[in-house]
PATOR-713815 format. One record per residue (C-alpha): residue in three letters; x, y, z. Coordinates in pm, whole numbers, plus 32768, in hexadecimal, padded with zeros to 4 digits. Example, Ala and Ser with C-alpha at 12.3 -4.5 7.8 and 13.67 -1.06 7.14 Angstrom:
<pts>
ALA84CE7E3E830CSER85577F9682CA
</pts>
This chain:
<pts>
METC05A8AF5DB7DGLUC0CF8AC2DA11ILEC1008BF9D94BASNC0548C37D7F3LYSBF168BA3D871ILEBDBF8C03D8D3TYRBD278B72D9F3ASNBBAB8B2BDA35ILEBBB18BB3DB92ASPBB478CEADC5DCYSBC4A8DEEDC3EILEBC658E1EDDBBLYSBCB38CB1DDDDGLYBD8C8CB1DCBCMETBE5D8DCFDD47GLNBE708D20DE8DSERBF228C03DDECLEUC04F8CEADD67ASNC1698D48DE24SERC19E8EA6DEABASNC2768F85DDDBSERC24B8EA8DCACVALC1A28F83DBA4ASPC2299096DACFLEUC0DF9135DA59ILEBF5C9109DA93ILEBE759179D9A8ALABD1F9169DA4BASPBBCA91ACD99DPROBADA915CDABFPROB95D9156DAB7TYRB8E692BBDAB7ASNB7B6925FDB71LEUB6DF92D2DA5DSERB5D991CEDA97PHEB57A9248DBF0GLYB451931ADC30ASNB2ED933CDBBASERB2D19335DA34ILEB2299429D977HISB1C5942ED801CYSB209953FD719GLUB1D0951AD5ABGLYB1EE939AD5C2ASNB34193C2D68DSERB35A9331D7ECLEUB41D942ED8CAILEB481944BDA42ALAB3A69538DAFAGLYB4899662DB6CMETB59C95E2DA90GLYB51B9623D935GLYB5AA9693D7E9LYSB5F59585D6E6TRPB6739484D800ASPB5A49353D7A2LYSB57F9254D8BCVALB676913DD88DLYSB5669063D904GLNB66C8F53D98BASPB6778EB7DAEETRPB7DA8F15DB1EASPB7889091DAF2ALAB67C90AADBF9PHEB6E0911DDD57THRB64B91F0DE69LEUB72C9304DECBASPB7AB9260DFFCGLUB7FD911FDF45TYRB8A791DADE31PHEB9869295DF3BSERB9E19152DFD0PHEBA2790A1DE92THRBAFC91CBDE1ELYSBBC791B9DF58ALABBF9905CDF57TRPBC7A9040DDEBLEUBD5D9173DE0FSERBDE99104DF53GLUBE548FB7DEA2ALABEC99083DD78LYSBFB3914EDE56ARGC0479023DEFCILEC09C8F7DDDB4LEUC12190BCDD11LYSC2B090E5DD09GLUC34A922CDD7DTHRC3979275DC11GLYC2359224DBC2SERC0ED92E3DB7CMETBF8092B5DB25TRPBE93934FDA2BILEBD109346DA93PHEBC0793A0D9B6GLYBAC39434DA2ETHRB99E9537D9F7TYRB8E79633DAD4HISB82A9507DB54ASNB9419457DC08ILEBA869521DBF6GLYBA5495FADD1BILEBA3F94AEDDEDILEBB79942ADD58ASNBC25957DDD93PHEBBBC9580DEFEVALBC249411DF40CYSBD7F944BDE85GLNBDB5956CDF8ELEUBD4E9489E0BALEUBE2E9388E03BGLUBF5A948AE004LEUBF6D943FDE8EGLUBFF79581DE02ILEBF3C960ADCDEILEC0439666DBD7ASNBF4796DEDAE6GLUBDD896F8DA8DVALBDB696C9D906ILEBC7D973ED867TRPBC389658D729TYRBB7B9723D645LYSBAA69663D540PROBA7B973DD410ASNB97B964BD381SERB8A8962CD4C9PHEB73B95D9D4A4PROB64096FCD4AAASNB56B9747D5DCLEUB40A96C8D563ALAB339976BD673GLYB3D698C3D638ARGB3BC9912D7BCARGB53E9917D806LEUB68C993ED769THRB708981AD695ALAB7E79729D742SERB9179730D674HISBA3496B0D75DGLUBAA595BFD85CTHRBBA395E3D96FILEBCE69516D9A5LEUBDA49538DADBTRPBF2494ECDAD7VALBF979477DC36HISC0C593C9DCDASERC0F59352DE3ASERC24193E8DEB0PROC207955ADEDELYSC3469590DFA7LYSC42394E6DE84ARGC361952BDD48LYSC42D9430DC89TYRC31093CDDB99THRC36993A8DA23PHEC32594D0D948ASNC39794D5D7E5TYRC3B59649D7BFGLUC4589640D65CPHEC32E9565D5CFSERC24C964FD676LYSC2E5978ED5B1ASNC34296E1D45DGLYC2649594D434ASNC17C957BD30BPHEC02C9615D374GLUBFB69679D218TYRBE569608D287ASPBE4096F4D3A7ASNBE079855D323LEUBE5898FFD478LYSBFBE986AD483VALC0BC9954D3FALYSC1F698A7D36BASPC32898CAD447LYSC2669978D558GLNC21898F1D6B4METC0EE980DD6BDARGBFE198C1D779THRBEB59815D84CVALBDAE9838D751TRPBDB8972FD643SERBCDB9738D501ILEBCAD95BFD4A0PROBB6E9554D3E5ASNBAC19430D4A0ASNBA8A936BD352LYSBB319213D334GLNBBD991ACD1FDLYSBB3B907DD14BTRPBC568F92D1C1GLUBBFA8FDED332LEUBA9E8F5BD2F8LYSBAEB8E47D21FTYRBA8E8D35D323GLYB97B8DFAD3E1LYSB9708F18D4E9HISB94A8F79D63CPROB8459094D6A8THRB9609165D742GLNBA81910FD65CLYSBB7F921AD632PROBC489253D4F8VALBD9F91B0D4CCARGBE4E9300D48AILEBDFD9392D5D2ILEBE83925ED689ASPBFB1926AD5C2ARGBFEA93C1D623LEUBFD8936DD7A3LEUC0C4924CD771GLNC1C8930BD6B2LEUC1C6943ED7A9SERC1EB9376D8D4SERC2909214D897ASNC3A9918BD7E7GLUC3DE9045D709ASNC3CC8EFAD7CAASPC30C8FAED8F9LEUC1E18EECD98AILEC09E8F95D952LEUBF698F4EDA2CSERBE0A8F6FD9A1PROBD198F2BDAD4PHEBBD78F4DD9FECYSBC2C8E99D8B7GLYBAF28EC3D7FFSERBB438E82D68BGLYBCB18E94D6CFTHRBD1D8FD3D632GLUBE2E900ED74DCYSBEA88EBCD701VALBEA78EF9D58FSERBF659038D5ADALAC05E8F96D688LYSC0B38E8BD59CARGC0D08F75D484ASNC1AD904ED542ASNC2968F29D5B9ARGC2298F2BD71DASNC1AB8E0DD7F4TYRC0488E01D8A0ILEBF688D64D987SERBDF88DA9D999PHEBCC68D37DA44GLUBB6B8D0CD9C9ILEBA2E8C79DA73ASNB9768C47D929GLNB9FA8B35D85EASPB9538B95D721TYRBA258CDDD736ILEBB5A8C09D767ASNBB278B49D63ALEUBAEE8C72D579ALABC378D03D5FDASNBCF98BC4D5BCLYSBC7E8BD3D454ARGBD0D8D2DD442LEUBE4A8CCDD4C6ASNBE6B8BA0D3F7ASPBE368C52D2ADLYSBF628BFED1C8ASPBF478D70D136LEUBF4B8E1CD285ASNC08C8ED4D268LYSC0438F35D0FBTYRBF159010D13EGLUBF469175D139
</pts>
């Protein structure tokens, strides 16, 4: 496959076409399975029975699985991800309590060692409208690698201590980075210039993942492209990328973002 390109293909088929031990870093934002289950309505919001709080159903076919289907899907894509990762590579996986337990379990089944579990705290999270539970204000990010016995994965330790994290009010300058990150979920205007995806992540959190665990000219894989934030971050940080997406409209959106002549000028 050519690098620096988004392919209109299912991520499992896409990864099957890549050589083993060929990718330096994977940043995966898989479906959270938020659209599964019986919907209920609370003050005009459609929520998941048993998985409430401010977690609106994404209402997309790609985000609806039975539990068995989701387990099989997770095992399939993580198996391919493990195969294509280099010994010096690692992978970041986004999730919430709806799906992260399954991902954690499958990682252990596949002997993908969990380096860290990061809590992404969102200080601007949406309030709980029903008033029947705590306000959901974080997501989980697992950092894993495929060679537990060697542990050669890239970790830019000095950056983790001394990088510019002024936007994170929990990070203390010149101190080791901890596993709770305070990063607002709002996107800057330029990130939404050409449209948006329902589960789009802010560029600054992807920038942090890239800069912590990869080097310039490394190959980054984004199995679930969406609006292309991982690709945008890779291009801005002098990394190469390959990405997969089954929705052509989102590929078009991502390519518009990538072709923006001012991409490297945005703060």
